[in-house]
LUMKE-214321 format. One line per 8 residues: number of its first residue (from 1); for each residue x, y, z of N, C-alpha, C. Coordinates in steps of 0.1 Angstrom, whole numbers, plus 2048, in hexadecimal, padded with zeros to 3 digits. Layout:
N
NUM) X:Y:Z:X:Y:Z:X:Y:Z; ...
//
This chain:
381
1) 38A:121:A21:380:129:A1A:383:137:A1A; 384:13F:A11:385:14E:A11:378:153:A18; 37A:15D:A24:370:163:A2B:36F:170:A28; 362:175:A26:363:183:A23:358:18A:A2D; 35D:195:A33:353:19A:A3C:349:1A3:A36; 33F:1A2:A39:331:1AB:A34:32A:1B0:A41; 32C:1BB:A42:32B:1C4:A50:31F:1CF:A4A; 317:1D1:A53:30B:1DA:A52:30B:1E0:A5F
9) 30C:1ED:A61:30D:1F4:A6D:304:200:A6D; 2F9:201:A75:2EF:20C:A77:2F8:218:A78; 302:21A:A7F:307:227:A81:30B:22E:A76; 310:226:A68:313:22B:A5F:30A:235:A58; 2FD:231:A5B:2F2:239:A55:2F3:247:A5C; 2F9:24A:A68:2F9:255:A6F:306:25E:A6A; 30D:25A:A61:316:261:A59:30F:26E:A51; 312:27B:A54:30B:283:A4E:312:286:A3E
17) 30B:28B:A37:310:28A:A29:31E:295:A29; 320:29D:A31:32B:2A5:A30:335:2A0:A35; 336:291:A3A:33F:28B:A40:34C:28B:A37; 359:28D:A3A:365:28D:A33:368:27F:A2F; 361:279:A28:365:26B:A24:366:26D:A15; 374:26A:A10:377:269:A03:37D:25F:9FE; 37D:25A:9F2:382:24F:9EC:38C:253:9E0; 399:24F:9DE:3A0:253:9D4:3A7:246:9D0
25) 3AD:248:9C4:3B9:23F:9BF:3C5:240:9C3; 3CC:238:9CA:3DC:23B:9CD:3E3:234:9C5; 3ED:23D:9BE:3F7:237:9B5:401:231:9BF; 404:226:9BF:40C:21F:9C6:41C:21C:9BE; 426:223:9C3:432:21F:9BE:437:213:9C2; 435:210:9CF:43A:1FF:9D5:433:1F6:9CE; 426:1F6:9CB:41A:1EB:9C6:41C:1EE:9B6; 41F:1F7:9B0:41F:1FA:9A3:410:1F7:99E
33) 406:1FD:9A9:3F8:1FB:9A4:3F2:207:9AA; 3E3:209:9A5:3DB:212:9A9:3D1:20D:9B1; 3D1:212:9BF:3C9:20A:9C9:3BF:215:9CF; 3B3:20E:9D2:3A7:218:9D4:3AA:219:9E5; 3AA:226:9E9:3AC:22A:9F8:3A3:233:9FD; 39C:231:A07:391:239:A0E:39A:241:A19; 395:24D:A1D:39A:256:A26:38E:25C:A2E; 38E:25C:A39:386:264:A43:38E:26E:A4A
41) 38A:279:A4A:38D:285:A4F:384:28B:A59; 386:28B:A66:37D:292:A6F:377:29D:A69; 369:2A2:A6D:361:2AA:A66:367:2B8:A6B; 36C:2BA:A79:372:2C5:A7C:380:2C4:A7E; 388:2BF:A72:397:2BC:A74:39C:2CC:A76; 3A4:2CB:A81:3AE:2D6:A81:3BD:2D3:A7F; 3C1:2DB:A78:3D2:2D8:A76:3DC:2D9:A82; 3D6:2E0:A8B:3DC:2E3:A96:3DC:2D8:AA0
49) 3D2:2CE:A9E:3D2:2C2:AA9:3D7:2B7:AA2; 3DA:2AD:AA9:3E0:2A2:AA5:3D7:296:AA4; 3D7:28E:A9B:3CC:283:A9C:3D0:274:A99; 3CD:26B:AA2:3D1:25D:A9F:3CE:259:A90; 3D5:250:A8C:3D2:24B:A7E:3CE:23C:A80; 3C4:238:A7A:3C1:22A:A78:3C2:225:A6A; 3C8:21A:A68:3C9:213:A5A:3C0:208:A5B; 3B6:207:A51:3AD:1FB:A50:3AF:1F5:A45
57) 3B1:1E7:A45:3B2:1DE:A37:3A2:1DA:A39; 3A0:1D3:A2B:392:1CF:A28:388:1DB:A29; 38C:1E7:A22:384:1F0:A26:376:1F1:A20; 374:1EA:A16:367:1E6:A0F:35B:1E2:A1B; 362:1DC:A26:35B:1D7:A2F:35B:1DC:A3E; 368:1E2:A41:36B:1E6:A4D:36C:1F5:A4F; 36F:1FD:A46:372:20A:A46:366:212:A4B; 359:210:A46:34C:21A:A49:34C:217:A58
65) 34E:208:A5C:34A:207:A6B:355:20E:A76; 361:20E:A6F:36B:215:A78:368:223:A78; 365:228:A6D:363:236:A6E:356:239:A78; 34C:232:A76:340:235:A7D:345:232:A8E; 34D:229:A91:34F:228:A9E:357:232:AA4; 362:235:A9D:36A:244:A9E:362:250:AA1; 359:253:A9A:351:25E:A9C:349:25C:AA7; 340:250:AAA:33A:24E:AB5:340:252:AC3
73) 34C:24B:AC2:354:24D:ACF:35A:25A:AD1; 35E:260:AC7:363:26F:AC8:359:277:ACB; 34E:275:AC8:342:27C:ACA:33B:27D:AD7; 339:270:ADB:334:26C:AE8:33A:268:AF4; 346:264:AF2:350:25E:AFC:35D:266:AFF; 35D:273:AF8:36C:27B:AF9:375:276:AF5; 373:26C:AED:380:265:AE7:388:26F:ADB; 392:26C:AD8:399:276:ACD:392:271:ABF
81) 392:27A:AB7:38F:27A:AAA:398:272:AA2; 397:26A:A98:3A2:263:A91:3A1:267:A83; 3AC:265:A7B:3AD:265:A6D:3AE:255:A6A; 3A4:252:A5F:3A3:244:A5D:3A6:241:A4D; 3AF:237:A49:3B1:234:A3D:3AE:225:A39; 3A4:224:A32:3A3:218:A2D:3A7:212:A1E; 3AE:208:A1F:3B2:201:A12:3AB:1F7:A0D; 3A6:1FA:A01:398:1F0:9FB:3A3:1E4:9F5
89) 39D:1D7:9F7:3A3:1CC:9F2:39A:1BF:9EC; 38F:1C6:9E9:384:1BB:9E7:386:1B8:9D7; 389:1C2:9CE:38A:1BE:9C0:393:1B3:9BC; 38F:1AA:9B5:399:19E:9B3:39F:196:9BE; 398:198:9C8:39E:190:9D6:3AC:194:9DA; 3AE:1A1:9D6:3BA:1A7:9DA:3C1:1A6:9E8; 3B8:1A5:9F2:3BC:1A4:A00:3C3:195:A02; 3C2:18B:9F9:3C8:17F:9FA:3D9:181:9F5
97) 3D7:18A:9EB:3E6:18C:9E4:3EC:196:9EB; 3E5:1A1:9F1:3ED:1AC:9FB:3F3:1A5:A08; 3EC:19C:A0D:3EF:196:A1A:3F2:18A:A1B; 3F8:183:A0F:3FB:174:A11:407:172:A16; 408:168:A1A:415:162:A23:41A:153:A1F; 427:14F:A1F:42D:146:A1A:429:13B:A25; 424:131:A1F:420:125:A29:429:11F:A30; 435:11E:A2C:441:118:A33:448:122:A3D
105) 447:12F:A3C:450:138:A43:446:142:A4A; 43B:142:A47:432:14B:A4D:432:15B:A4A; 43D:15E:A41:441:16B:A3E:43A:16F:A33; 438:17C:A31:431:181:A24:436:17E:A16; 42C:17C:A0D:432:179:A00:439:185:9FB; 43E:184:9EC:444:191:9E5:43A:199:9E6; 42C:198:9E4:423:1A2:9E2:41F:1A8:9EF; 420:19E:9F9:41A:1A4:A05:426:1AB:A0B
113) 432:1AA:A06:43E:1B3:A0C:43B:1C1:A06; 43A:1C2:9F8:432:1CE:9F1:42A:1D6:9F9; 41E:1CD:9FB:413:1D4:A01:416:1D8:A11; 420:1D0:A18:425:1D7:A25:42B:1E4:A24; 435:1E5:A18:439:1F2:A17:430:1FD:A13; 427:1F9:A0C:41E:204:A06:415:20A:A11; 412:200:A1B:40C:208:A27:416:20F:A2F; 422:20B:A33:42A:210:A39:433:21D:A35
121) 436:21C:A26:43E:226:A20:438:22F:A17; 42A:22E:A15:423:236:A0B:414:238:A12; 40B:231:A17:3FF:236:A1D:404:23F:A29; 40B:23A:A32:40B:240:A3F:412:24E:A3C; 41F:24D:A35:426:25A:A32:41D:265:A2B; 413:261:A22:40C:269:A1C:402:271:A28; 3FB:267:A2E:3F4:26D:A38:3FD:277:A43; 407:273:A49:40E:27B:A4E:412:288:A48
129) 415:289:A3B:418:295:A34:40A:29F:A33; 401:298:A31:3F3:2A1:A2E:3EC:2A4:A3A; 3EF:29D:A45:3E7:29F:A51:3EE:2A3:A5F; 3EA:2A5:A6A:3F0:2A6:A74:3F0:299:A7D; 3F6:28E:A79:3F4:281:A80:3FC:27F:A8D; 3F6:27B:A96:3F9:277:AA6:405:26A:AA2; 40D:26C:AAD:415:25E:AAC:40D:250:AAC; 401:251:AB0:3F8:246:AB5:3F3:240:AA8
137) 3F3:233:AA4:3EE:22E:A98:3E9:221:A9C; 3DF:21E:A94:3D5:210:A97:3D6:209:A89; 3D6:1FB:A8A:3D2:1F3:A7F:3C8:1EA:A82; 3BE:1E9:A76:3B2:1E2:A79:3B1:1D8:A6D; 3AF:1CB:A6F:3B0:1BE:A65:3A5:1B4:A68; 3A3:1AD:A60:39A:1A3:A64:3A0:195:A59; 39F:189:A61:3A4:17F:A59:3B2:17E:A53; 3B5:17D:A44:3C2:17E:A40:3C9:18B:A43
145) 3BF:196:A42:3C5:1A6:A44:3CB:1A7:A53; 3C2:19F:A5E:3C5:1A2:A6C:3D5:19A:A6D; 3D6:190:A69:3E3:189:A6A:3EF:191:A62; 3EB:19B:A5A:3F6:1A2:A53:3FB:1AB:A59; 3F2:1B2:A64:3F4:1BC:A6D:400:1B7:A76; 401:1AB:A78:40B:1A6:A83:418:1A8:A7E; 419:1A8:A71:428:1AC:A6C:42F:1BA:A6F; 425:1C1:A71:42C:1CF:A75:430:1D0:A82
153) 42D:1C7:A8C:433:1C4:A98:440:1C2:A99; 446:1BB:A8E:454:1B7:A8D:45D:1C0:A87; 45A:1CD:A85:463:1DA:A83:46A:1DC:A91; 474:1E1:A8E:47D:1E8:A9C:473:1EC:AA5; 46C:1F6:AA1:460:1FE:AA7:452:1F9:A9E; 44B:1F6:AA6:43A:1F1:A9F:436:1FF:A99; 432:1FB:A8D:42E:207:A86:420:20C:A8A; 419:204:A92:40A:206:A98:40D:205:AA7
161) 404:20C:AAE:403:20C:ABD:3F8:201:AC1; 3EE:1FF:AB8:3E2:1FA:ABC:3DC:1F1:AAF; 3DA:1E4:AB5:3D9:1D9:AAA:3CB:1D4:AAD; 3BE:1D7:AA1:3B3:1CE:AA6:3B2:1C3:A9C; 3B6:1B7:AA1:3B7:1AB:A9A:3A9:1A1:A9B; 3A3:1A1:A8D:395:19C:A8F:396:190:A87; 393:185:A90:392:176:A8C:39F:173:A7E; 3AD:173:A83:3B6:173:A7B:3BA:166:A75
169) 3BC:165:A68:3C1:15B:A62:3CF:15A:A64; 3D5:153:A6E:3E2:155:A72:3EC:14C:A68; 3F9:155:A66:404:14E:A60:40B:144:A69; 413:13B:A61:418:12F:A6C:420:134:A76; 41F:12E:A81:427:133:A8F:426:140:A92; 41A:149:A8D:416:157:A93:410:155:AA1; 40A:14A:AA6:406:14A:AB5:413:14B:ABD; 41D:147:ABA:42B:146:AC0:433:152:ABB
177) 432:158:AB1:43B:163:AAF:435:170:AB5; 429:173:AB3:423:181:AB8:424:17F:AC7; 422:177:ACF:424:179:ADD:433:17A:AE0; 43C:173:ADA:44A:176:ADC:44E:184:AD9; 448:18A:ACE:44C:198:ACB:446:1A3:AD2; 439:19E:AD8:432:1A7:AE0:43A:1A8:AEE; 440:19E:AF2:446:19C:B00:456:1A5:AFD; 45B:1A4:AF2:469:1AE:AEF:467:1BB:AEB
185) 45C:1BF:AE5:45B:1CD:AE0:45B:1D7:AEB; 462:1E1:AEC:463:1EC:AF4:45B:1F6:AEE; 44D:1F6:AF0:444:1FF:AEA:437:1FC:AEF; 42F:206:AF6:420:203:AF8:418:1FF:AEB; 412:1F1:AEF:40A:1EE:AE4:3FC:1E9:AEB; 3F3:1EB:AE2:3E3:1E6:AE4:3E3:1DC:ADA; 3DC:1CF:ADF:3DC:1C5:AD6:3CC:1BF:ADA; 3C6:1C0:AD0:3B7:1BA:ACF:3B8:1AE:AC8
193) 3B3:1A3:ACC:3AF:197:AC6:3A2:193:AC8; 39B:194:ABC:38B:192:ABC:387:186:AB4; 380:17B:ABA:37C:16F:AB4:36C:16C:AB4; 368:169:AAB:35B:163:AAB:35A:155:AB3; 34D:153:AB8:349:147:AC1:348:139:AB8; 345:13A:AAB:345:12E:AA2:350:129:AA0; 351:11B:AA0:361:114:A9E:364:117:A90; 372:117:A8B:376:11A:A80:384:113:A7E
201) 38A:113:A73:395:10B:A71:3A2:112:A78; 39F:121:A79:3AB:127:A81:3A9:12B:A8E; 39E:125:A93:39C:129:AA1:3A6:123:AAA; 3AB:117:AA8:3B6:112:AB3:3C2:11E:AB2; 3C6:120:AA7:3D1:129:AA7:3CE:137:AAE; 3C3:139:AAB:3C0:149:AB3:3C1:148:AC2; 3B9:13C:AC6:3BB:139:AD5:3C9:138:ADB; 3CF:12F:AD2:3DB:12D:AD7:3E4:13A:AD7
209) 3E1:143:ACF:3E8:152:ACF:3E2:157:ADB; 3D6:157:ADE:3CF:15E:AE9:3D7:158:AF6; 3D9:14C:AF7:3DE:145:B03:3EC:14D:B06; 3F6:14C:AFB:403:14F:AFD:404:160:AFE; 3FB:168:AF9:3FC:173:AFD:3F8:178:B0A; 3ED:170:B0E:3E6:172:B1D:3F1:16F:B27; 3FA:166:B24:405:163:B2D:410:16D:B2F; 410:176:B29:41A:17F:B29:418:189:B34
217) 423:18E:B39:422:198:B43:42B:1A4:B3D; 427:1AC:B38:431:1B8:B30:429:1C3:B32; 431:1CD:B3A:42F:1DA:B39:42E:1E0:B2C; 423:1E8:B2A:421:1EE:B1F:417:1E6:B14; 416:1DB:B19:40C:1D4:B11:3FE:1D3:B17; 3F4:1D7:B0C:3E6:1D7:B10:3DF:1CD:B07; 3DD:1C3:B0D:3D6:1B7:B06:3C9:1B5:B09; 3BD:1B3:AFD:3B2:1AF:AFF:3AD:1A4:AF8
225) 3A7:19A:AFB:39F:18F:AF3:390:190:AF6; 38C:191:AEB:37B:18E:AEC:377:183:AE5; 36F:179:AE6:36A:16F:ADF:35A:172:AE1; 353:173:AD6:344:175:AD5:33E:168:AD0; 338:162:ADA:331:155:ADA:327:158:ACF; 320:162:ACF:314:162:AC4:31A:169:AB6; 325:16D:AB6:329:170:AA8:32E:165:A9F; 32D:167:A91:334:15F:A88:33F:165:A81
233) 344:15D:A77:350:164:A6F:34C:173:A69; 33E:174:A66:33A:17F:A5E:337:18B:A68; 332:187:A75:32D:192:A7C:336:196:A87; 342:190:A89:34A:194:A93:352:1A0:A95; 354:1A5:A88:35B:1B1:A87:351:1BD:A8D; 343:1BA:A8B:33A:1C3:A90:338:1C5:A9E; 33A:1B7:AA4:33D:1B5:AB2:348:1BC:AB8; 352:1BC:AB2:35F:1BC:AB8:365:1CC:AB8
241) 364:1D3:AAB:369:1E0:AA9:367:1E9:AB4; 35B:1ED:AB9:356:1F4:AC2:35E:1F3:AD0; 35E:1E7:AD5:363:1E7:AE1:371:1E7:AE2; 37A:1E3:AD6:387:1E6:AD5:38C:1F2:AD5; 381:1F8:ACE:385:20A:ACF:384:210:ADA; 377:20C:AE2:374:210:AEF:382:20C:AF9; 386:202:AF7:391:1FE:B01:39E:206:AFE; 3A1:205:AF2:3AE:20D:AED:3AE:21B:AF3
249) 3A4:222:AF0:3A2:232:AF6:39C:232:B02; 39C:226:B0B:395:22A:B17:39A:234:B1F; 3A6:238:B1D:3AE:240:B27:3A8:251:B26; 3A0:252:B1A:39B:25E:B16:38D:260:B1D; 389:256:B23:37D:258:B2A:37C:261:B36; 373:266:B38:371:26D:B45:372:262:B51; 379:267:B5C:378:25E:B68:36B:25B:B6E; 369:24C:B6E:35D:247:B6F:35A:245:B80
257) 34E:243:B85:34C:242:B93:354:234:B96; 354:22A:B90:35A:21D:B92:368:221:B93; 36D:227:B88:37D:22B:B89:380:233:B96; 378:23C:B9A:37C:244:BA5:37B:23A:BB2; 372:232:BB2:374:229:BC0:37D:220:BC0; 381:219:BB4:38A:20F:BB3:399:213:BB2; 39B:21C:BA9:3A8:223:BA7:3AA:22C:BAE; 3A4:236:BB3:3A9:244:BB9:3A7:242:BC9
265) 39C:23E:BCE:39B:23A:BDC:3A4:231:BE2; 3A9:226:BDB:3AF:21B:BE0:3BF:21B:BDE; 3BF:227:BD8:3D1:228:BD4:3D5:231:BE0; 3E4:22A:BE1:3EA:230:BEC:3F3:23C:BE6; 3F3:241:BDA:3F7:24C:BD8:3F2:259:BD9; 3F8:264:BD6:3F1:271:BD8:3E6:270:BCC; 3DB:276:BD0:3CF:276:BC8:3D1:27C:BB9; 3D9:287:BBB:3DD:28F:BAE:3E3:286:BA3
273) 3EC:27E:BAA:3F4:275:BA0:3EB:26E:B95; 3DE:26B:B99:3D5:265:B90:3D2:26D:B83; 3D1:279:B86:3CB:283:B7A:3D8:284:B72; 3E3:288:B78:3EF:289:B72:3F6:27F:B69; 3F4:274:B6D:3F8:267:B68:3EF:265:B5B; 3E4:268:B5E:3D8:266:B54:3DD:26E:B47; 3DC:27B:B4A:3DF:284:B3D:3ED:283:B39; 3F8:281:B42:405:27E:B3C:404:272:B32
281) 3FF:267:B34:3FD:25B:B2B:3F8:25F:B1F; 3ED:266:B1F:3E5:26B:B14:3EE:271:B0A; 3F7:27B:B0F:400:285:B09:40A:27C:B03; 411:273:B0E:41C:26A:B09:419:261:AFC; 40B:25A:AFF:40A:24F:AF3:403:255:AE8; 3FE:261:AE9:3F1:264:ADD:3FA:272:AD7; 405:278:ADF:40B:282:AD8:405:28C:AD9; 3F9:292:AE1:3F5:29F:AE4:3EC:2A1:AF1
289) 3EC:2AC:AF4:3E7:2AE:B03:3D7:2AF:B00; 3D2:2A9:B0A:3C2:2A8:B0B:3BF:2B3:B15; 3B4:2BB:B0F:3AF:2C4:B1C:3AA:2BE:B27; 3AD:2C1:B33:3A7:2B9:B3F:39B:2BB:B41; 391:2B2:B42:384:2B0:B44:380:2B3:B51; 372:2BB:B51:36E:2C0:B5E:369:2B5:B68; 363:2AC:B60:361:2A0:B68:36F:299:B71; 377:298:B68:388:293:B71:389:29C:B79
297) 389:2AA:B7A:38E:2B2:B86:384:2B0:B8E; 377:2AF:B8D:36F:2AA:B98:371:29F:B9F; 373:294:B99:376:289:B9F:384:28A:BA8; 38D:290:BA3:39B:291:BAA:398:299:BB8; 38F:2A2:BB6:38C:2AC:BC0:385:2A6:BCC; 37C:29B:BC7:374:293:BD1:37E:28B:BD8; 387:286:BD1:392:27B:BD5:39A:284:BE1; 39E:28F:BDD:3A6:298:BE8:3A0:29A:BF4
305) 392:29D:BF3:389:2A1:C01:389:295:C06; 384:288:BFF:382:27C:C06:38E:277:C0F; 39A:279:C07:3A6:275:C0F:3AD:27D:C15; 3A8:288:C14:3AE:296:C1F:3BE:295:C19; 3C0:296:C0C:3CC:298:C05:3CD:2A5:C01; 3D1:2AD:C0B:3D5:2BD:C07:3DD:2C0:BFC; 3E8:2BA:BFB:3F1:2BC:BF1:3EE:2B9:BE6; 3E3:2B0:BE3:3DC:2AB:BD6:3D5:2B7:BD3
313) 3CD:2BC:BDE:3C5:2C9:BDB:3CC:2D4:BD6; 3D8:2D7:BDA:3DF:2E3:BD9:3E5:2E2:BC9; 3E7:2D5:BC4:3EC:2D1:BB7:3E0:2D3:BAD; 3D6:2CF:BB3:3C6:2CF:BAA:3C5:2DE:BA7; 3C8:2E5:BB4:3C3:2F5:BB2:3CC:2FA:BA6; 3D7:2F7:BA5:3E1:2FB:B9B:3DD:2F6:B8D; 3DA:2EB:B8D:3D6:2E5:B7C:3C7:2ED:B78; 3C1:2F2:B84:3B2:2F6:B80:3B6:304:B7A
321) 3BF:30C:B80:3C3:31B:B7C:3C7:318:B6D; 3CF:30F:B6B:3D4:30D:B5B:3C9:308:B52; 3C0:300:B57:3B6:2F8:B4E:3A9:2FF:B4C; 3A7:308:B58:39A:30F:B58:39C:31E:B5E; 3A6:326:B57:3AC:332:B5C:3A3:33C:B60; 396:33F:B57:38D:349:B5C:382:346:B67; 382:339:B6B:37C:334:B77:381:337:B83; 377:334:B8D:37B:335:B9B:37F:329:BA1
329) 37E:31D:B97:383:310:B9C:391:310:BA5; 39D:314:B9B:3A8:311:BA1:3AB:319:BAF; 3A4:326:BAF:3A8:32E:BBC:39F:328:BC8; 392:325:BC3:389:31E:BD0:391:312:BD3; 396:30B:BCD:39E:2FD:BD1:3A7:301:BD9; 3B0:30B:BD6:3BD:310:BDE:3BB:316:BEB; 3AC:31E:BEA:3A7:322:BF6:3A3:317:C01; 39D:30B:BFC:39A:302:C04:3A7:2FC:C0C
337) 3B2:2F8:C02:3BF:2F5:C07:3C5:2FD:C11; 3C4:30B:C0F:3CA:317:C1C:3C1:310:C27; 3B6:310:C26:3AA:30F:C30:3AE:303:C39; 3B0:2F7:C31:3B0:2EA:C3A:3C0:2EB:C40; 3C9:2F3:C37:3D6:2F2:C3C:3D6:2FC:C4A; 3CC:302:C4D:3CC:30B:C5A:3D2:319:C56; 3D3:31E:C4C:3D6:32B:C48:3CC:334:C42; 3C3:33B:C4B:3B8:33F:C4B:3BA:34E:C3F
345) 3C4:356:C41:3C6:360:C3C:3C9:35F:C2C; 3D1:353:C28:3D3:34F:C1C:3C6:34C:C15; 3BF:343:C1D:3B4:33D:C19:3A9:348:C15; 3A8:351:C1D:39C:35E:C1B:3A4:366:C11; 3AE:368:C0E:3B5:370:C01:3B1:367:BF5; 3B4:35D:BF6:3B1:352:BEB:3A2:350:BE5; 39A:350:BF2:38A:34D:BEF:385:35B:BE7; 38C:367:BEC:388:375:BE4:38B:373:BD8
353) 398:370:BD2:399:36C:BC4:392:364:BBC; 38D:359:BC2:382:350:BBD:376:358:BBB; 372:360:BC5:365:365:BC5:365:370:BB7; 372:376:BB4:370:380:BA7:36E:37B:B9B; 371:36B:B9A:371:361:B8D:363:35E:B8A; 361:357:B7E:357:350:B79:353:345:B80; 345:341:B84:342:336:B88:344:328:B7F; 344:31F:B84:345:312:B7C:342:306:B83
361) 33A:2FE:B7C:334:2F3:B83:32B:2F6:B90; 331:2ED:B99:329:2F0:BA4:32F:2FD:BAE; 338:303:BA9:341:30B:BB1:33B:31A:BAE; 334:321:BB8:32E:32E:BB5:334:338:BBE; 331:345:BBA:337:351:BC4:332:34F:BD0; 325:34B:BD1:31E:34A:BDD:325:341:BE7; 32B:334:BE1:333:32D:BEA:340:335:BED; 348:33C:BE7:352:342:BEA:34F:34B:BF3
369) 344:354:BF4:341:35E:BFC:340:356:C0B; 338:34D:C09:337:344:C18:343:342:C1E; 34C:33A:C17:359:337:C1B:361:344:C22; 360:350:C1A:367:35D:C21:360:362:C2C; 353:361:C2D:34B:365:C37:34F:35D:C46; 34E:34F:C43:352:345:C4D:360:347:C52; 369:349:C4B:375:34E:C4E:378:35A:C55; 371:365:C52:371:370:C58:36B:36E:C65
377) 361:369:C68:357:364:C75:362:35F:C7C; 36A:354:C78:370:34B:C83:37E:351:C87; 383:35B:C7C:390:360:C82:391:36F:C84; 383:375:C84:381:383:C87:386:38D:C7F; 386:388:C70:38D:393:C67:381:39C:C63
//
């Protein structure tokens, strides 16, 4: 039976009237059709910044929810703002033509091949030419459209870096083909498989797909499976999109107390490596540099002191001079480094530099002055 997602989401009501959401008719050369397409551009779009791109099928039902999720997480969780494109497929049940597959081979039909090229050779190039699109791209689909997203895995390089596959109606042998491809692909991929709790005719295939992907041990593959026992085929998308989004962009979150205890304090590596790898991964994966969060600086500082890691403290001081150049943070941390290293003259001069700069967070001029007075008293300066 053909399933249609009917989604209502309270967050949608929070979208202001000036949100840059527009709908237009896209003249497709590949399809030889005129297609209804929706676009969301962040309200404070800056052409100097790069933005991940999200392609959403079944846009009549999923687009508003994806936009609301993107806006919520970027505003309150420090995650990147995204460009969102939604392709409507409800008229005349186009979704079943666009995403159809051959029952014997499991490959797209002739119309499916054209729709495949429509997204890859028309929609995405248009967005890249019109906006500053980051390398990171995400695909969101449901049912037959979720299955369609899998076809992009089989390019030499996957067109998408992240897939949110909601209760997919799988083509033949897809439960074997997708894991095999994920095992072979030399690319960092996020793959989210989401399913409702109620039994359905596609449930066995989805669970087989889950079992096969779960068995993979592949560097670069980040896989999540969620089964929502209280969800049905209508509500499952509402349950799943937010959590998938949260996990995909998890690296953007500030270092949490739990992360500090479990990942930083227990690691045998220098403390500074953690923040360095975090921000290098963001740049490598998403194609832009993220400003270093003060929260992350303080977590690494606490780790340096807890583990008495002086070399990491020195590296952290250099990072702070670059990230917060007008503040006393970088020189104050460097002063502590020299103090602990047993070089009081260098420590004193460095704390004097810190004293002349702006206060930040818990660091005050009074603290720098106390350090200076203590050094003078101890060493008779």
